[in-house]
C-alpha positions in Angstrom: 0.1 -0.3 0.4 2.6 2.9 0.8 2.6 5.4 3.2 -0.7 7.6 3.2 -1.1 11.1 2.3 -3.4 13.7 3.2 -3.3 17.1 0.8 -5.3 20.5 3.2 -5.9 23.4 0.9 -7.1 26.7 2.5 -9.4 28.7 0.0 -10.6 32.0 -0.3 -12.1 34.1 -2.9 -9.1 32.1 -5.0 -11.5 31.8 -7.9 -10.5 29.4 -11.0 -7.0 28.7 -9.2 -8.4 26.3 -6.9 -10.2 24.3 -10.0 -6.8 24.4 -11.5 -5.1 23.3 -8.7 -7.7 20.0 -7.7 -8.0 19.3 -12.1 -3.7 19.3 -11.4 -4.0 16.3 -8.7 -6.7 14.6 -9.7 -3.9 13.7 -12.8 -0.9 13.2 -10.7 0.6 9.6 -10.6 0.1 7.9 -7.1 3.3 5.4 -7.5 4.6 4.6 -4.0 1.7 6.1 -1.7 -2.1 6.3 -0.8 -3.9 9.7 -1.3 -5.8 9.2 2.0 -8.0 13.2 2.0 -8.2 16.3 -0.2 -9.3 18.8 2.3 -10.6 22.1 1.0 -11.2 24.4 3.9 -13.0 27.4 2.5 -12.8 30.6 4.6 -16.0 32.0 3.5 -15.6 32.7 0.0 -17.8 34.7 -1.5 -16.5 34.3 -5.6 -18.5 31.1 -5.0 -14.7 29.2 -5.8 -15.7 26.5 -3.6 -18.6 25.3 -5.1 -19.6 22.7 -7.6 -16.1 20.6 -7.4 -16.3 17.5 -8.4 -13.1 15.2 -8.9 -14.2 11.9 -8.7 -10.3 10.8 -9.0 -10.0 12.6 -5.9 -10.8 12.0 -2.1 -12.3 15.2 -1.5 -14.3 17.1 1.5 -14.9 20.5 1.7 -15.2 22.2 4.8 -17.2 25.5 4.7 -16.3 27.8 7.2 -19.0 30.7 8.1 -16.4 33.1 8.4 -13.1 33.9 7.1 -10.5 32.0 10.4 -7.6 33.1 8.7 -4.7 30.3 7.4 -3.3 29.1 10.5 -6.3 27.7 12.1 -8.1 26.5 9.0 -4.9 24.4 8.0 -5.1 23.5 11.8 -8.9 23.1 11.2 -8.1 20.4 8.0 -5.7 18.8 9.2 -7.6 17.7 12.4 -8.5 14.0 12.4 -5.7 12.8 10.2 -4.1 9.5 10.3 -1.8 9.9 7.3 1.8 9.1 7.4 2.8 13.0 5.8 0.4 15.9 5.4 1.1 18.2 2.6 -0.5 22.3 3.3 -0.7 23.2 -1.0 -1.6 26.7 -1.3 -4.7 27.0 -4.1 -2.4 28.7 -6.5 -0.2 25.8 -7.3 -0.5 23.1 -9.9 1.2 20.1 -9.0 3.8 18.4 -11.6 2.0 14.8 -12.5 5.3 13.2 -10.4 5.3 15.9 -7.7 4.1 13.9 -4.6 5.5 11.0 -5.5 8.7 12.4 -5.4 8.2 14.5 -2.7 6.9 10.9 -0.7 10.0 9.1 -2.1 12.3 11.1 -0.6 10.8 11.8 2.6 10.9 7.6 3.3 14.6 7.1 1.7 16.2 5.7 5.1 18.7 8.8 5.2 16.0 11.1 5.7 14.5 9.3 8.3 15.5 13.3 10.3 13.7 15.2 7.8 10.9 17.0 9.1 9.6 18.8 6.4 9.8 19.6 2.8 9.9 21.4 0.0 9.7 21.3 -4.0 11.2 23.9 -6.6 8.5 26.8 -7.2 7.5 27.8 -10.6 6.3 31.1 -11.3 3.8 31.8 -14.1 6.6 32.6 -16.8 8.5 28.9 -15.8 11.1 30.8 -14.3 12.9 29.5 -10.5 11.3 31.2 -7.5 13.3 32.0 -5.0 10.9 30.1 -2.1 13.6 29.6 0.6 14.5 31.8 3.3 16.6 31.8 6.3 15.1 31.9 9.6 14.1 35.3 10.6 16.0 37.2 12.4 15.9 41.2 13.0 19.3 41.9 11.2 18.4 40.0 7.8 14.8 42.7 7.4 17.6 45.7 8.6 20.0 45.3 6.3 16.6 44.7 3.5 14.9 47.7 4.1 18.8 49.5 4.2 18.8 48.1 1.1 22.3 46.7 2.0 21.1 43.2 1.0 20.8 44.4 -2.7 24.1 46.1 -3.2 26.3 44.2 -1.1 24.7 40.7 -0.5 27.7 38.7 0.6 28.4 41.0 3.3 24.5 41.4 4.3 23.0 38.5 3.3 18.6 39.1 2.8 16.6 36.7 4.7 15.7 35.0 1.4 19.0 33.2 -0.1 19.2 35.5 -2.8 22.5 34.2 -3.7 21.4 30.7 -4.2 20.1 30.2 -7.7 17.5 27.0 -6.2 18.6 24.8 -8.9 20.2 21.9 -6.8 18.6 20.3 -3.7 20.1 21.2 0.1 19.0 21.3 3.7 17.5 24.8 4.6 16.4 26.6 7.3 12.6 27.5 6.0 10.9 26.5 3.0 7.2 28.8 2.4 3.7 27.5 3.0 2.9 27.5 -0.3 4.0 23.7 -1.2 4.8 22.5 3.1 5.0 18.9 3.2 5.5 17.7 6.8 5.2 14.2 8.9 2.2 13.9 10.1 3.4 12.9 13.9 5.8 15.8 13.5 3.3 18.4 12.9 0.9 17.0 16.0 4.2 17.3 18.0 4.9 20.7 17.1 0.8 21.5 18.0 0.1 22.5 14.6 0.3 26.0 13.3 -0.3 28.9 15.9 -3.2 30.4 15.9 -2.2 33.5 16.5 -1.1 34.2 13.2 -4.0 34.9 11.3 -1.9 35.0 8.0 1.7 35.6 7.4 4.8 34.3 8.9 2.7 31.4 10.4 5.0 29.0 8.4 8.2 30.5 9.4 7.0 30.0 13.0 5.8 26.3 12.2 9.4 25.6 10.5 11.0 27.7 13.4 9.4 24.9 16.0 10.2 21.8 13.7 14.1 22.5 13.9 13.8 23.5 17.7 12.6 20.4 18.3 15.6 18.5 16.0 14.1 18.0 12.9 15.8 19.5 9.4 14.2 20.9 6.4 14.5 20.1 3.0 14.5 21.6 -0.3 13.9 18.8 -3.1 14.6 20.5 -6.7 14.0 17.6 -8.7 10.1 18.5 -8.0 8.7 20.9 -9.3 5.3 22.9 -8.7 3.4 25.8 -10.8 2.7 28.4 -8.0 1.0 31.4 -9.0 1.7 33.5 -6.0 -0.9 36.1 -3.6 -3.3 34.1 -5.6 -6.0 34.6 -2.9 -4.8 38.2 -2.0 -2.9 39.9 -5.0 -6.3 42.3 -4.8 -5.5 43.8 -1.9 -1.9 44.9 -1.9 -2.6 47.5 1.1 -4.0 44.7 3.6 -1.6 42.3 2.5 1.5 44.6 3.7 -1.1 45.6 6.9 -0.7 41.4 7.8 2.5 40.8 6.6 4.0 43.6 9.0 1.8 42.7 11.5 2.4 39.2 11.4 6.3 40.3 11.5 6.4 42.4 14.9 4.1 39.1 16.6 6.6 36.6 15.6 9.5 38.9 16.5 7.7 39.3 20.0 7.0 35.9 20.6 10.1 34.1 18.8 13.2 36.7 20.1 14.2 38.6 22.7 13.1 41.9 23.7 15.7 44.0 22.7 16.1 41.8 19.1 12.0 42.3 18.8 11.7 46.2 19.8 14.8 46.8 17.8 12.6 45.0 14.6 9.0 47.0 15.8 11.2 50.1 15.5 13.1 49.0 12.0 9.3 48.5 10.9 7.5 51.2 11.8 10.5 54.2 11.3 12.9 53.0 8.6 10.9 50.5 6.2 8.2 53.2 5.6 10.4 55.2 4.3 12.4 53.0 2.3 9.3 51.5 0.6 7.9 55.3 -0.2 11.0 56.5 -1.3 11.0 52.9 -3.8 7.3 53.8 -5.1 8.3 57.5 -5.8 11.2 56.7 -7.4 9.1 54.4 -10.0 6.5 57.2 -10.0 3.6 54.7 -8.7 1.1 56.8 -6.9 -0.9 53.4 -6.5 1.8 52.0 -4.8 2.8 55.0 -2.5 -1.1 55.3 -1.4 -1.0 51.5 -0.7 1.7 52.1 1.3 0.3 54.4 3.6 -2.6 53.4 4.1 -0.7 50.0 4.9 1.1 52.0 7.9 -1.7 53.9 8.9 -3.7 50.7 9.8 -0.9 49.7 11.1 -0.1 52.9 13.8 -4.0 52.3 14.6 -3.4 48.5 15.7 -0.2 48.9 17.2 -1.7 49.2 20.7 -3.5 45.9 19.9 -0.5 44.2 18.7 1.8 45.0 22.1 -0.9 44.6 24.5 -0.9 41.1 26.4 -4.2 40.1 25.4 -2.8 39.8 21.8 -0.2 37.7 22.9 -2.7 35.2 24.4 -5.9 34.9 23.0 -6.0 33.8 19.0 -9.4 36.1 18.4 -7.0 39.1 19.2 -4.9 38.7 16.0 -7.9 39.6 14.3 -8.7 42.9 11.8 -12.8 42.8 10.8 -12.3 43.6 7.6 -14.8 41.9 4.9 -13.5 39.1 3.2 -9.8 39.6 4.1 -7.6 36.6 4.7 
């Protein structure tokens, strides 16, 4: 029979992406593993993207939430009660190739890889180019290098948190692989208690892989398996809100996982250095739309700051939410 695999897809207004994703899964080969479940968790989509899904070759189930629970909570919801050997958290704006899943399972099953807890694959953008899909574990200095532009000018001296100096053409151990295609041992996922639901969206995958490494497991990037990934499929139409959530989750990640000095430094850099660099870039490019989106995101961040820094924010998942209609 072989090892078993459950796939969890969180959907929020992804339109045709979800159907393309499921169509690709339905045609993939299943050599060496058993596909147990494909679970689509729909976070109260308004575009009917999760309606009338019919793929006879897929063991498909749909969970419909009455409200947008956020990405981390929906992932945990989809993985609940799984008895599979492996879990794959897959974005709806991805399309696996015919052999992507079988290669992932085969690599994780190899005896020499028994201490690899999480693996990712080579992601291709809409033009077929290899995406930079792996990063270093987050540290305050990497963000400051990026904000000041040092990682673009002196990359070897001031590395970016993304592996910009690496072309992603060969397989290797890494510190983090993004959650668009995150393949993990199910027992390990349960051991580290899944995704932290206080992250409504963004940084929840970085937090998960940090917990995996802290538990003594490694992360691996498998370049011989590929998957198409459009990127920002559910949020590309809401750039200001996406930036707000990115910044807010980063601040929370810092206070959760860094020492006080590093977390405060990251907070101050995010509030006072980064907006200047972002606005400067937008003005150089002459993009008034981007300028307004940045301003809107930072105004929202400043307004949310008391809650972000409040003790309740650190304890209660519900306080992470910004009540914006239809936003993940």
